[in-house]
C-alpha angles and dihedrals in degrees: 000000000000123000124256120255132199124243088250090055091047091052091049093047093050091048092051091048092049092050095048110027101015093047094215143347119277111240118281090249092051091048090050090054090047089050090055090049092051092047087052091053089050090048090052091056092045092050092050098040102038103014134061098264117107127214121257116248094248096038115126113235112240129196117250092213092048092051091048089051090050090054091048092047094055092042088054090050090054092047091051092048094049098041097249116153100213093200091058093040092051093049092048091047092051090051091049092050092046093053095041098042102032093122100008099092094034089058095044108114090202090065096049 
């Protein structure tokens, strides 16, 4: 089993990989398009695994965890390119959601 890493470590590791093995970052626009492509691949697995859609006979089986990691990879690339510290962004987003939704879901009849 591999060890856990922080978002800061993941951002640093992706940056180092890009600058050594990957040569350079794709443009932000290209990476945004790649992110959408990867989310689509994740959605395909979700629809076939947890939804009603069946796989095609010649469809290659993909790994849910690998597709999630692909989405995370490209998101980290975009964060690095745009100067977003994902650790800070995540913490601020959790605080925002906690304040905004403190009673919202608890009082949602649809979730009872």
